[in-house]
Every structure is written in C-alpha cells, then in structure tokens.
N, C-alpha and C positions, 0 to 999 in steps of 0.2 A: 921256480917260476912264479910262486904266489906273491912274491915281493915286487914283481915287475908290473908297472902300471899298464893300463890298457893301451895307452899311446905307445909306450915302449914295445909292447908285444906286437902291436900292429906294424911298427917300424921294423921289428925283427923279422916278421913274416915277409914283409914286402921286399926287403933288400937282402934276404938270406942268400948266400952263394949257392945253395942247393936249389936247383930249379923245381924239384918236387915240393919243397917247402914253400917256395914262392907261389906255386900253383894253388896251395891251400888258401893263400890270401885272396886270390882272384875268385876262387870258388865261394868263399865266404862273402865276398863283395857282391857276387851275382845273386846269392841267396838273399842278401839284404835288400836288393833292388828288385826282387821278384814282384810281379803284378798279377792280380786276379784278372783273367781274361773275360771281362764282363761286357755285354753289349751296351751301346750308347743309351738305349732307352732305359736300361736299368740304372746307368749312371745318373741320368737326368732325374729319374724318379727318386733315387737315393738323395740327390742334392736337395730336391724340393722337400722331402721328408725332413732332412737335416734343418733346413731353413724354418720349416713349420715348427719343429720341436724347439729349436733355439729361440725363435721369436716368442713362443708361448712361455718358455722358462724365463726369458728376460722380462717379458710383460708382467708375469706373475711376481717376479722379484721386485720390479719397479712399483707395483701396486701395493704389495704387502710389506716391503722392506725398505727399499731405497728412498722412496718419497716420504713415508712417515718418519724414517730416521733422520733425513735431512731437515724436515720441518721441525724436528725436535732440537736442532742446533741453531736454526735461524731465529731472528727476533721478530720478523714479520714476513708473511708469505701470502702472496695473492692467489688468485684462482688459476686452475689449469696448468700448474707447474709440470713440465715434462723433463724428467731425467732419463738419459739413455747411456747405457754402457757401464753403469755402476753408481757409486756414491761419491760425490765430490769430497775431497779432503779439506777440512777447515782447521786451521791452527791459530794459536795466539788469542789475545783478548780482542776479538773482532765482533762488531755488531754487523749483522747482515739483514738487509731489508729487500724483499723481492716484490715486484709488481705482478700483474696478471700476464698469463700466456708466455711465460719465460721457458726457454729450452736450453738446458745446460748439460754438457757432457759429464759423465761420471768420472772421466779421467782428467779432472781439473783440480787445481789447488787454489784455495783462498787463504791468505794469511794476514794477520794483523801485527803491526809493529809493537814490540814490548815497551818501547820508550813512551813516556807520557805525552799526550797532545798538549798544545799550549793552553787549552781551556780545561784540561784534566779529564776530558771524556775519552771513551774508547774509540779506536779507529773504526770508521764506518764504511761499509761497502753498500752503496745504494743502487739497486738495479730497477729500472723502470719497467714499463709494459712492453711486451712483444720484443724481448731481447734474446739474442742467441749468443751463447758462449761455447766456442768450439773445443774440439778434442785437444787434450794436453796443453791447455792454456793455463797460465799462472797469473793471479792478481795478488800482488803484495801491497797491502794498504798501509800507507804511512799515517796521514791524518784522515783523509777520506778519498774514496774513489767513487765517482758517479758515472753510471752507464745510463744515459737518458733513453727515452722511448725509441724503439725501433733500431737500436744499435745492433750491429752485426760484428762479431769477433770470430775470425776464422781460426783454424787449428794452429797450435804452437805459439800463440801470442803470449807476450810477457809484459805485463804492466807492473812496474815497480816504483812504489812511492817511498821506499826505503831500501837501503843496500844490505842491512843486516850487521854491518861491522863499521867501526870508526876507521879513519884513514891512518891514524897513528898505529904503527906496527906493535908496539909494546902493549897498548891498550887493547888492540885486537887479539893479541895472544892471551891476554888476561880475561878475555870473554866479555869485554864491555860492549855496549850497544852503540847505535849510530849517534853522531852529533846531530843537533837539531837542524843545522843547515843542510844536512843530507836527506832530510825527510820532507816530503811535499805531497800535495794532493794532485789527483788526476781527474779531469773532467772530460767526458765524451758527451757532446751535446747530441740532440736528436738526429737520428738517421745517419750517424757516422758508421762507416764500414772499414774495419781493419782487415787487411789481407793476411794470408798465411805467414806465420813467423815474424810478425811485426813486434817491435819492442818500443815501449813508451816509458819515459822516465818521469819521476816526480816533478811537480811544478808545471805541468803541461795541461793546456786546454785545447781540445780539438773541436773546431767549430761545426755548427750544424751542417749536415749533408756532406761532409768531407769524406773522401775516399783515400786511404793510405795503401800504397802498393805493397805487394808481398815482399818480405825481407827488409823493410825499411826500419830505421831507428829514429824515433821521434824524440828530439832533445829540446825542442822549443815549440811554443804554441803555434797552431796552424789555423788560419782564418776559415770562416764558413765557406761552404760550397767550393772547396778546392780539391785538386788532385795532388797528392804529395808522394814523393818517392826518394829513395836513396839513403845513404848513411853519411852524415845526418840527413834526415828527410827535408826536402825543399819543395816548395810549390812548383809544379811543372804544368799545371793547367787549371782551368776553372770549369765549374758546372753551373750552367744557367739555372738559378733556383726556381724558375717558373717553367722549365722545360726538361724535367728529369728524364722522362721517357725518351724524348727526342735525342737527348745528350748521351744516352746509355752506350751507344756504339762508340762514340768518341772517347768515353771514359775507358772502355775496355781496350781501345787502341793505345791509349796513353799508358795503361797498366802494362800491356805487353811490351811496350818500348822501354819503360823505365824500371820495371820490377817484377813482371810476371802477372799472370791472370788468376793465380790460385787464391781463393778466398773461401 
C-alpha cells in the first residue's frame, strides 16, 4: 500500500465492494469536516483579532520592508507611496518614476522591453500624482508608458507596449526579441479610469477623463472624455468635461450596459 498514491487510496476506499471498508471512507470524511462548536460572539471576536494581527503585520512589512525595497529599485519616488499586499515585481531594463500619493498593489508586474529604444534610452514607466494601480495588473513597457495624474487602473489590467516575441516562428523559437514595429508607447492622460481586466496595446493614447469599461481591449487611441467598451474598444458615450459629478450616474449606466461596473 505504500506505493499507492493518496488519490488512489481514497478511490479504493470510496468504491470498495466491501461496505465496511466504504464506511471507513465516510468516517474519515466526517472527521475532516468536523467543526468546533463555538458561539457566534467568539467567532466574531476571533475574526477581529485576526484582522488586527494581519493588518499590523502587513503594516509593519510595508513600513520596514516593502516600501524601502521598492524605493531601492525605482529611479524616482514621490512622497506618501502606499504599497499594499506585497512588493511589486519589476523586471528588465526599466526606468520607473513615481509621483506623490501613489497607491500600488504588491501583486503587480512592471517589465521593460529588452530591445533598444529608438534613441537608445531605457524603457520608461512614468507614474504621476494620485495614481492607483490595482491588484494583479501588468504593465509591460516598450518605449514608454505614462500614467498621468489621477489615473485609476482596476485589478487585472494589462498594458503591453511590447509582445515579447517576433512574429516569425523560427526567430521566436531561437529566442529573439520583438521587431521594432511591434513595440510602442502607451499614454493614459489625466483622470483616465480603466475598469477590471482592461487590455491596452502599444501605440495607444487614451484621452483625458476617459473611462474604459471592464473587460475591454483597447487597440486604438480613444479621445478625451469618452466612454469606451468592447473588443476592440469603441466609443459608446461621452462625458461632459464640465459636469463630471452630474454625469457620473450616466457613466455607470453605460458601463453596466457595455462591459460591467467593476473597476
């Protein structure tokens, strides 16, 4: 029996022709799902203690480890950087410049293209003031990616200024990098909001104040103060640039119709 895997042993118990052996399986299953009969007041107290301890540990890690380590990798960092949930992964020859009051999930990836830029400089990720980068977002910088002031990027977004491989299969198998025509810059102007799981390809500029609905794939530039949705993303509405607050409910209605409200 020592050579039998746990899965095989479980299957053997569960479907054995002998009912007594099958009962052993159900006994073990009941043991596995046993619960401690605790009162609800105890459960609530335990949960709050858990939150208190976990918040303290994550706050301490952010203060003494995540933030100092991340600052050691970036080229310029503004004031009041807030990292939550860990340390962002940065790879490749990437210059990173951060403004003030940025909030970045620790479960994010920033990468720089290894192919040389036209002017010979390193790929640049420039993040302005008061910018949010959400959970599990990836920013792959070809020439440059600019996140202007007040940009919001929800979880799961993917901004790719380069693909990582050439189109030619033999060159790809040989490990060669992108062709220059596959590499581009991405510009998000002030107040842009990308919903959950939005993808933006290289060579795209998203205009000031524009909202991109969840799940959209942006392959071409989008004008300012627009609502865009779909694959490929198309303009489905406008935001009056002098009535942001009044237009907010209309924006959400359009997002629900064309791509969801998750951001």
